[in-house]
Structure formats: C-alpha cells, structure tokens
N, C-alpha and C positions, 0 to 999 in steps of 0.2 A: 022749452026746457029740454025736450028730447034731442033737439038739434045741437044744443050746447054740449050736452053729455057726449054726443057722438064726436064732436070736434075735440073735446077734452081727452077722450079715450084715444083718438087718433094721435094727438100730440104726445100723450104718455107713451104710446107704442113707438113713436118716432124717437123719443128720448131714450127708451130702453134699447132700441136698435143701435143708436149711437153709442151707448155704453157697451153693447155686445161688440161692435166694431172695434172700439178702442181696446177692450179687454182681449179680444182675439188677436189683434195686431201686436199687442204687447207680448203675448205669449209666443206667437209665431216668430217674432224678432229674436227670441232666445233659442229657437230650434236649430239644431245643427244640420241645416239643409245645404247640401253640397251637390255639385255635379261631378261625376254621374250620380244621380239620385238612386238610392236603394232603400226601400221602405223597411227592410229587415235590419239594415245597418242603423237606420234612424231609431228603430225600436230598441236595438241593443244599446245605443248611446243614451237614449232616454232612460232606460232601465238602470244603467250605471249612474246617471246623474241623480235619479230619484232614490237610489239605494235599494231597489227591488226589481228583479227581472221583469221585463215586459216580453212575453212570449206570444208570437203570432202563429196561429194554427189554421191551416186551410182545411175546410170541411165541406163535403158535398151536402148542401142544404136543400136538396130536392128542387133545384131550379129557382130558389128564392134569392134574389140579390140582397144579401143580408149580412150583417156583422153584429157581433156582440162582445162587449167588454165585461169580463168577470174579474172582480177584485177579490183576491184571496188573501189570507193572513200574511203570506210571505212573497206573493208575486201577483202580477197582473197578467191576464191572458186575453187576447183578442182573437176570437174565432171569426173567420170570414169565409165567404163563398169562394170555393176554389174554381168553380166553373163559370167564371166571368172574366172579361178582359183585364189585363194588368192595370190599365188606367183606372178601371172601376174598382178593382181590389184596393188600389192605393187610396182612392176616395173613401171607400168603406172603412178602411183601417184608420185613416186620418180623422174621420167622423168619430170613431170610438176613442181615439187618442184625445180628441177635443173634449169629449165627456170627461175623460180622466183628468186632463190638465185644467179644465174649467171647474173641477171639483164637484161634478155631479155624482150622484150615487149610482153604483152598479145596479143592473136590472136582472130580473129572473129570466133565465132562458125559457122560451116557450116549450110546452110539452112536446110538440112535434120534433124540436131540435134535440131535446134530451133523449127522445126515443131513437133517433138515428145516429147519435154521436156519443160514444163511450167517454171521450175526453170531457165533453160538456157535463155529462152525468157525474163524473168524478169531481170536476171543478165545483159543481153545485154542492157536493158533500162537504167541501172544505171552505165554503164561503166565509169571508171575514166580516160581513156586515149584513144588515137586513136587505132583502130584496125590495125594490121600489121601481115602479114604472117612471120613466122620464116624463116630465111635463112637456107640453107643446112648446113652451118657451125654451126649455133645455134642448129640445130637438132642433129648434131654429138656431139656437146659439151654436150647437155642435155642427150643424150644416154650414153655417157661416164660417166657422173655424176651418172645416174641411175645404170649402170653396176657396177661401183665402190662402190656405196652405198649398193647395193644388196650383193656384195662380203663382205663388212664390216659386214652386218647383218648376213650373213652365218657364218662368222668367229666367231662372238659373240655366235651364236647358237652352233657351234662346241665346242668352249672353255667351254661353260656352260655344255654341254653334257659330255665332258671329265672330268670336275670337279665333276659332279654328279655321274657318273657311271664308275667304273674301267673297266668293261667289254667293254663298248663303247670305252674307251681310248685305250684298247688293240687292238680292232678292227681297230680303226683309225691309230694306229701305224703300224699295219700289212698292211693296205691299203697303207700307205705312203711308206713302204718298197717295195711294188710292183710297185710303180710309175716309177721305173727306176733309178732315182738319190737318192731315199730314202727320198724324201720330197714331200709333197703335198702343200707347201706354207702355206696357212692359217690354215692347220690342225696341224701345229706344235705350241708348246707353245712358 
C-alpha cells in the first residue's frame, strides 16, 4: 500500500509540474522580451500592460542574494539585491515577476530587510493585501518561470548575435555539432 501511494504522489507531482510548465510558457509567450534585453524596460512595459507601475529597487541586503515582491494598493515593487551580478539580478527579478504574473500573493519582508531598508519599511505600511509566505509549490513554479524566462532571454541574445556576426554564427554552429546530437536547442534558428 505504501509503495502504491508513493507512485501516486510521484505521478501527481509530475502532472502538477506539467501544468506549471504549460502555465509558465503561456505567460512567457506574452512577455515583451526583446534584444537587447533590459529588465527595467520589461518591468516598465509590464506595469503599463497591467495598469499599475512595477518599480524595481536595488537594495543592499547584507550579502543575501534575495528579491522580494511587494504588492501595494497602487503599484508593485520588486526589491532585489544590488550586490550580485546582472544575470543573477535578472533571475531574481524574473522570479518575483513570476510570483506576480502567476497570481501568487505577496509575502512579508523579513525583519532584517525592514531594518536595513527604509523603502521596504514604507512599502510594508502601504500593503494592499495580507502577508502570506509562499508555499513550496509556488516557489517551484516561480523558479520554473524565472528559469524559462531566462532561457528565452538567452535565446534572443544568441539569435541576435547570429544575425549580427557571421563568425559568431559559425562558432555557435560548431558548438552545436559538438553537443552530441548536433543541436544546442535554443542555439538553432
């Protein structure tokens, strides 16, 4: 009996993952991801599309690679670690955008962050809904969203590079031929 429940739970988890993938891809397909990619421009376009500003604020979070979405009455704010590489900032921000577009509820900023950041403290005072911790499933879904969105951004960058520079295109083709099956997925036209 225990073995059967294990396999049933595994199948249920796989079915949920499939739903996450489809849901994430559907939303990502609507994102205005262009080359050259700029996360701040994406946030501005999303804010306009949603009818409420999406503000990105870099905050020194004491070395914690962390981001936080705060949904206020009139706007959304994503606080993110400013002392981490740009590619990591983009992933952190896209993770929080994933929570927002997947309609997860905003979470309470931890006390240490409220203590070091006046903008976070001010945002907490204007909160437009109840604080709630994200579930493990919501975190996985937001991670999946960010991973897929980052891959889409990378694909746009590669395609733009191939179109601009024939030597880069030749290098990418050679790299694809070394990958075993002759394809690198997103590196192909």
